[in-house]
N, C-alpha and C positions, 0 to 999 in steps of 0.2 A: 333831407335828413342827413345828419352827420353821425357816422358810426363811432361808438366809443373807442377811444384809443387812437384815433386818426390824428394827424398833425393839426387839422382844423379844429377838432374837438377840444384840444388843449388850449385853444384861444377863446373859448366860449365860457361864459359864466353859467348860462342855462340855454336850453333850447326846447321848443315845443314843436311836435310834428303830428300831423293827422295823416293816417294811411288808409287807403281804400283801394279796391280793385273793381274792374268791370269784367264780367264773365259772360260768355255765350255758351249755352249747352245745347247740343243736338243729341237726342237719344233715339237710337233705332232699336226696335225690338221685333221679335217674331213669337207670337203665342203658340203654344202647343196645338191648340184647336184652329189656328189660322184666323180667328176673329180679332177685330181691333179692341184695344182697351177702352173702357169707358173714360170719358173726359176727366172725371175725378180721380181715376186710377192713373191716368197719364200725368196729372198734376202732382200726385204723390210721388211718382217715379222721378220727375224732374226736381221736386223739392228735396228728395233724398240726395241727389247729386249736388245740388246747390248747398245743402247743409254740409256735405263733405268738403266742398271748396271753402266754405266759410270757416270751418274748423281748421283747415290747413292754413288759411290766411292768419287766423288768430294765433296759431302756433308760431308761424314765421315772424309775426310782429313781436311776439313775446320773447323770441330767441334770436334777435338780430345778429348777435355776435357769432353765432354758430355758422352763419352762411355768408359772412363778410369776406 
């Protein structure tokens, strides 16, 4: 991917890029009553964190110039 405003970008008529990431999430928790979470609740917890990572990725891709 060529960042807008770079020397290389001035030489290109157009560019297409596809951006993705790979993430690994480990969640450790301790319930108030000491019991383990139900599997569906564990999945909800992990999906919440993955949703956050996806939103951050979308923001970064949409605002490339801010982080160049």
